[in-house]
PAZAPA-4460 file (N, C-alpha, C; in steps of 0.05 Angstrom, whole numbers, plus 32768, in hexadecimal, padded with zeros to 4 digits):
% residues 154
    n_x    n_y    n_z   ca_x   ca_y   ca_z    c_x    c_y    c_z   seq   type   mol
   79D2   7E57   82D2   79BD   7E5C   82B4   79DD   7E50   829F     1      M     A
   79D2   7E3C   828B   79E8   7E37   8275   79E3   7E48   8262     2      N     A
   79F8   7E5A   825C   79FC   7E6C   8244   7A0A   7E5D   8237     3      L     A
   7A14   7E4C   822B   7A18   7E3B   8215   7A02   7E2D   8209     4      D     A
   79FD   7E3C   81EC   79E5   7E33   81DF   79E2   7E17   81D4     5      K     A
   79FE   7E12   81D3   79FE   7DF0   81CB   79FA   7DD8   81EA     6      K     A
   79E8   7DCF   81E4   79EA   7DBB   81FF   7A02   7DAC   81FB     7      S     A
   7A0B   7D9C   821C   7A24   7D95   8214   7A1C   7D71   8209     8      P     A
   7A30   7D6C   81FD   7A2A   7D54   81ED   7A22   7D3D   820B     9      E     A
   7A19   7D25   8200   7A10   7D10   821B   7A1E   7D05   821A    10      K     A
   7A2A   7CFA   8230   7A3D   7CEC   8240   7A32   7CCB   8250    11      S     A
   7A46   7CBE   824D   7A32   7C9D   8262   7A46   7C97   8271    12      Y     A
   7A3F   7C91   8285   7A4C   7C7C   8291   7A4F   7C5E   828F    13      L     A
   7A5D   7C4B   828D   7A5B   7C34   8284   7A64   7C1F   8298    14      F     A
   7A68   7C28   82B1   7A79   7C18   82C6   7A6C   7BFC   82D0    15      N     A
   7A77   7BED   82D3   7A6D   7BD1   82CD   7A81   7BBB   82D4    16      K     A
   7A85   7BB0   82EF   7A94   7B9E   82FD   7A9D   7B85   82E6    17      K     A
   7AB8   7B7E   82E5   7AB7   7B60   82DA   7AB9   7B69   82BA    18      Y     A
   7AB5   7B86   82B2   7AB3   7B80   8290   7ACF   7B97   828E    19      K     A
   7AD8   7B89   8278   7AE7   7B94   8268   7AE8   7BAA   824D    20      V     A
   7AE2   7BC1   8246   7AE4   7BC9   8228   7B04   7BD3   821C    21      S     A
   7B00   7BC2   8204   7B11   7BC7   81FA   7B16   7BDC   81D9    22      V     A
   7B24   7BE5   81D7   7B29   7BF4   81BA   7B40   7BF2   81B0    23      W     A
   7B4A   7BF2   818D   7B56   7BE4   8189   7B62   7C00   8175    24      A     A
   7B82   7C03   816B   7B87   7C10   815A   7B98   7C01   8144    25      S     A
   7B90   7C0B   812C   7BAA   7C06   8115   7BB2   7C2A   810F    26      T     A
   7BAB   7C45   8116   7BBA   7C50   8113   7BD5   7C5D   811D    27      H     A
   7BEC   7C5B   8116   7C09   7C5F   811E   7C08   7C6F   8136    28      P     A
   7C0F   7C61   8156   7C0F   7C73   8168   7C18   7C89   8168    29      Y     A
   7C33   7C87   8161   7C46   7CA3   8159   7C37   7CB4   8152    30      E     A
   7C1E   7CB5   8140   7C12   7CC8   8132   7C00   7CD4   813A    31      D     A
   7BF2   7CC9   8150   7BE5   7CDC   8167   7BEC   7CE9   8175    32      I     A
   7BD7   7CFE   8177   7BE4   7D12   8187   7BDA   7D06   81A8    33      P     A
   7BF1   7D24   81B4   7BF4   7D1A   81D4   7BE0   7D1F   81D8    34      D     A
   7BCC   7D3C   81D3   7BB5   7D3E   81DE   7B9B   7D28   81E3    35      E     A
   7B9E   7D0D   81C9   7B88   7CFF   81D8   7B8F   7CF2   81E9    36      Y     A
   7B9A   7CF2   81F8   7BA6   7CDE   8208   7BA0   7CF1   8222    37      F     A
   7BAA   7D04   8226   7BB2   7D15   8234   7B92   7D15   8249    38      E     A
   7B96   7D14   825F   7B79   7D11   8275   7B7D   7D25   828A    39      E     A
   7B5F   7D2C   8292   7B59   7D47   82A3   7B4F   7D32   82BD    40      T     A
   7B53   7D3B   82D8   7B47   7D21   82E7   7B3C   7D36   82FB    41      F     A
   7B27   7D29   8309   7B0E   7D31   8318   7B0B   7D1E   8337    42      S     A
   7AFE   7D2C   8344   7AFE   7D0F   835E   7B15   7D00   8369    43      K     A
   7B2A   7D0F   836E   7B41   7D07   8379   7B4C   7CF9   836B    44      N     A
   7B56   7CFC   834F   7B5C   7CF2   8340   7B4F   7CD5   833F    45      N     A
   7B35   7CD0   8342   7B26   7CB8   8334   7B19   7CBC   8323    46      T     A
   7B13   7CC8   8315   7B03   7CD1   8303   7B11   7CD7   82E8    47      R     A
   7B17   7CD8   82D0   7B27   7CDD   82B9   7B19   7CE8   82A3    48      A     A
   7B21   7CF6   829B   7B1E   7CFE   827C   7B26   7D07   825A    49      Q     A
   7B2C   7CF8   8249   7B37   7CFE   8239   7B30   7CFF   8221    50      S     A
   7B3E   7D0E   820B   7B2C   7D10   81E9   7B23   7CF5   81E7    51      S     A
   7B36   7CE3   81EA   7B24   7CC7   81E5   7B0C   7CC1   81F1    52      W     A
   7B08   7CC9   820B   7AF2   7CBD   821A   7AE5   7CD0   820B    53      S     A
   7ADD   7CE6   820F   7ACF   7CFD   8202   7ACA   7CF3   81E3    54      K     A
   7AD9   7CED   81D9   7ACD   7CE2   81BD   7AB7   7CCC   81B7    55      N     A
   7AB9   7CC1   81D7   7AB3   7CA8   81D0   7A97   7CA8   81E2    56      F     A
   7A90   7CC2   81F5   7A7A   7CC4   8201   7A78   7CBD   821D    57      K     A
   7A91   7CB8   8229   7A9C   7CAE   823D   7AA0   7CC8   8252    58      I     A
   7A8B   7CCB   826B   7A8B   7CDD   8274   7A9F   7CE2   8288    59      R     A
   7AAD   7CC5   8295   7AC3   7CC8   82A2   7ACC   7CA8   829F    60      Y     A
   7AE5   7CA6   82A6   7AEE   7C87   82B1   7B03   7C8F   82C4    61      F     A
   7B06   7C70   82D4   7B16   7C73   82EC   7B34   7C6B   82E0    62      N     A
   7B43   7C83   82E1   7B5D   7C77   82CE   7B73   7C61   82D2    63      P     A
   7B68   7C5D   82F4   7B77   7C43   82FC   7B6A   7C2E   82F2    64      E     A
   7B57   7C2A   82E4   7B4F   7C11   82D0   7B4C   7C0F   82B2    65      A     A
   7B63   7C28   82AD   7B6A   7C2B   8292   7B87   7C1E   8283    66      L     A
   7B85   7C0B   8276   7B9E   7C06   8273   7BA7   7C00   8252    67      E     A
   7BBD   7C09   8246   7BC1   7C0E   8228   7BD3   7BFB   8220    68      T     A
   7BD6   7BEE   820D   7BF6   7BDE   8206   7BF8   7BDD   81E3    69      N     A
   7C09   7BDC   81E0   7C18   7BDE   81C6   7C33   7BE2   81B8    70      G     A
   7C33   7BF8   81A7   7C4D   7BFF   819B   7C4A   7C14   818A    71      T     A
   7C67   7C26   818D   7C6A   7C3B   8188   7C65   7C3B   8169    72      Q     A
   7C6F   7C28   815A   7C77   7C29   813D   7C6C   7C0D   8137    73      K     A
   7C5F   7C0A   8122   7C57   7BFA   8114   7C3A   7BE2   8122    74      G     A
   7C38   7BCF   811E   7C26   7BC3   8124   7C30   7BA2   8131    75      F     A
   7C19   7B9E   8143   7C25   7B81   8153   7C03   7B6F   814A    76      L     A
   7C08   7B52   814E   7BFB   7B47   814B   7BE8   7B4D   8163    77      D     A
   7BC8   7B4C   8165   7BB9   7B57   817C   7BB7   7B41   8190    78      I     A
   7BBC   7B2B   818B   7BC6   7B1A   81A2   7BD3   7B18   81B5    79      K     A
   7BEA   7B23   81AF   7C06   7B2C   81BA   7BFE   7B4A   81CA    80      Q     A
   7BF5   7B53   81B6   7BF1   7B6A   81CC   7BDA   7B6B   81E0    81      V     A
   7BC7   7B67   81D4   7BAB   7B59   81F3   7BBA   7B48   8203    82      A     A
   7BC0   7B3A   8204   7BD3   7B21   8208   7BE1   7B27   8223    83      G     A
   7BE9   7B47   821E   7C07   7B49   8230   7BF4   7B5B   824C    84      Q     A
   7BD9   7B5C   8247   7BC8   7B70   8258   7BBB   7B63   8274    85      C     A
   7BBA   7B6E   8280   7BAE   7B68   829D   7B94   7B4C   8296    86      S     A
   7B96   7B3D   82A4   7B7D   7B23   82AA   7B7E   7B19   828A    87      Y     A
   7B86   7B18   8278   7B7A   7B16   825E   7B78   7AFA   825A    88      S     A
   7B83   7AE8   8265   7B75   7AC9   8265   7B5B   7ACB   8264    89      T     A
   7B57   7AD9   8274   7B35   7AD8   8275   7B1E   7AE5   825B    90      S     A
   7B30   7AF7   8251   7B1F   7B01   8234   7B29   7AFF   821E    91      F     A
   7B45   7AF3   821A   7B50   7AF3   8203   7B39   7AE3   81E8    92      I     A
   7B37   7ACD   81F1   7B26   7ABF   81D9   7B0F   7ACE   81CF    93      E     A
   7AFF   7AE5   81E0   7AE5   7AEF   81D4   7AF6   7B05   81C8    94      N     A
   7B0C   7B10   81D9   7B17   7B28   81CC   7B1E   7B1D   81B2    95      L     A
   7B33   7B09   81A3   7B33   7B05   8193   7B19   7AFC   8179    96      M     A
   7B07   7AF7   8186   7AF5   7AE3   816D   7AE5   7B08   8167    97      S     A
   7AE7   7B1A   8174   7ADB   7B36   8170   7AEC   7B40   815E    98      K     A
   7B00   7B44   8162   7B1A   7B47   8151   7B1B   7B40   8132    99      A     A
   7B1B   7B2A   813B   7B18   7B20   811B   7B01   7B28   810E   100      K     A
   7AE3   7B27   8115   7ACD   7B2F   8111   7ACE   7B4C   8106   101      K     A
   7AE2   7B60   810F   7AE8   7B78   8109   7AFC   7B7D   80F8   102      K     A
   7B07   7B68   80F3   7B26   7B6C   80DA   7B3E   7B75   80EB   103      N     A
   7B3F   7B6F   8106   7B59   7B7B   8117   7B62   7B65   811E   104      F     A
   7B77   7B5C   8105   7B8D   7B4B   8114   7BAD   7B53   811D   105      T     A
   7BB0   7B74   8110   7BC9   7B7E   811A   7BBE   7BA0   8122   106      K     A
   7BCA   7B9D   8137   7BC2   7BBD   813E   7BE2   7BCE   814F   107      V     A
   7BDD   7BE2   8153   7BF8   7BEE   8162   7BEA   7BF5   8182   108      S     A
   7BD8   7BF8   8183   7BD1   7BFC   81A3   7BB5   7BF3   81A6   109      W     A
   7BB7   7BEB   81C7   7B9E   7BEA   81CF   7B94   7BF4   81EB   110      L     A
   7B77   7C00   81EA   7B74   7C07   81FF   7B58   7BF6   820C   111      I     A
   7B66   7BEF   8227   7B56   7BE3   823C   7B46   7BF0   8253   112      L     A
   7B2F   7BF5   8256   7B23   7BFB   8271   7B13   7BEC   827C   113      L     A
   7B20   7BE3   8292   7B15   7BC8   82A6   7B01   7BDB   82B9   114      Y     A
   7AE7   7BC8   82C4   7ACE   7BD3   82C2   7AC2   7BE4   82C1   115      E     A
   7ABD   7BDA   82A6   7AB6   7BF0   828D   7AA3   7BE3   827C   116      F     A
   7A8B   7BEB   8271   7A7B   7BD7   825D   7A71   7BEE   8245   117      E     A
   7A86   7BF0   8235   7A7E   7C0D   8220   7A66   7BFB   8216   118      Y     A
   7A5A   7C17   8208   7A41   7C00   81F8   7A40   7C15   81E4   119      S     A
   7A4E   7C0E   81CC   7A46   7C26   81AD   7A2A   7C25   81AC   120      A     A
   7A1E   7C1B   81B0   7A00   7C0E   81A8   79F1   7C2C   81BC   121      K     A
   79FE   7C2C   81D4   79F3   7C49   81EA   79F9   7C63   81DD   122      K     A
   7A18   7C64   81E1   7A22   7C84   81DA   7A1F   7C80   81B7   123      S     A
   7A16   7C74   81A8   7A1C   7C7A   818A   7A36   7C76   817C   124      G     A
   7A50   7C72   8191   7A67   7C7B   8187   7A77   7C5D   8181   125      V     A
   7A7E   7C4D   816E   7A93   7C35   8170   7AAE   7C3D   8166   126      E     A
   7AB4   7C56   8161   7AD7   7C5B   8155   7AD6   7C73   8151   127      S     A
   7AEF   7C7E   8156   7AF1   7C98   814B   7B09   7C9B   813F   128      D     A
   7B18   7CB4   813C   7B27   7CB4   8123   7B44   7C9B   812A   129      E     A
   7B48   7C97   8142   7B61   7C86   8149   7B56   7C6A   8153   130      Y     A
   7B43   7C67   8159   7B40   7C45   816F   7B25   7C41   8163   131      V     A
   7B1C   7C21   8163   7B02   7C20   815B   7B00   7C0C   8179   132      T     A
   7AE4   7C05   8186   7ADB   7BFA   8195   7ADD   7BD6   818C   133      L     A
   7AEE   7BC3   819D   7ADE   7BAA   8198   7ACB   7B9B   81A7   134      L     A
   7ACB   7BAC   81BB   7ABA   7B99   81CE   7ABF   7B9D   81E5   135      G     A
   7AAA   7B96   81F7   7AA5   7B8F   8214   7AA6   7B76   8216   136      A     A
   7AB6   7B68   8230   7AC0   7B55   8238   7AC2   7B4B   824D   137      F     A
   7AB0   7B3A   825D   7AB8   7B26   8274   7AD1   7B22   827C   138      N     A
   7AE2   7B2B   8296   7AF1   7B22   829B   7AFA   7B18   82B4   139      Y     A
   7B0C   7B0B   82BF   7B13   7AF9   82D4   7B28   7B16   82EB   140      D     A
   7B20   7B1C   82FD   7B3F   7B23   8309   7B4C   7B19   8319   141      D     A
   7B4A   7AFD   8317   7B60   7AEB   8323   7B6C   7AE1   8309   142      D     A
   7B6F   7AE7   82ED   7B75   7ADC   82E1   7B94   7AE7   82D3   143      A     A
   7BA5   7AD2   82CA   7BBC   7ADC   82C0   7BBC   7AEC   82A9   144      D     A
   7BCA   7AF4   8298   7BDB   7B03   827C   7BD6   7AED   826E   145      N     A
   7BD1   7AF0   825D   7BDD   7AD6   8242   7BF6   7AD3   823F   146      V     A
   7C11   7AE6   823D   7C1F   7AEC   823D   7C28   7B00   824C   147      Y     A
   7C4A   7AFE   8259   7C55   7B0E   826B   7C5D   7B1B   825A   148      E     A
   7C6B   7B3B   825C   7C72   7B4A   8249   7C91   7B3E   824D   149      L     A
   7CA1   7B36   8257   7CBB   7B23   825D   7CC1   7B13   824A   150      E     A
   7CAE   7B04   824A   7CAB   7AEB   822E   7CA8   7AF7   8219   151      E     A
   7CA0   7B14   8212   7CA0   7B18   81ED   7CB5   7B26   81F5   152      L     A
   7CC6   7B32   8200   7CDC   7B44   8202   7CFB   7B34   81FA   153      E     A
   7CF0   7B18   81FA   7D0E   7B0A   81F3   7D1B   7B0C   81DE   154      E     A
***
């Protein structure tokens, strides 16, 4: 019997092979509370939840499929940040097109969730206090990164 009078908010599963969902932030990384990123795990650590995922009504995600990149202070060109991420040659053009439409040229950080096709239409949530969904893109797991980290750190 559910003693809680409020029904739990609906959450969704968006798992989809060869899709990557990308969220962007222009909020200074250092100003985001640690709790936003703290994950709780279930199913032998194959399922995770965080404040971020709850805000976007994501029931759970595979923590092994999550990638983040950005800067602790200031902003970087979104192509640089995304280009350092896994398989980025396969989705960078589509990502840049969507980022331009949504006026994201400089970002503090990105969240990428692979094997995941998030739908703001289905969930009703496109952004929260810290990040905005750019979209879900096809990717090729044989593709390279646009930039290697070493190239940009010189």
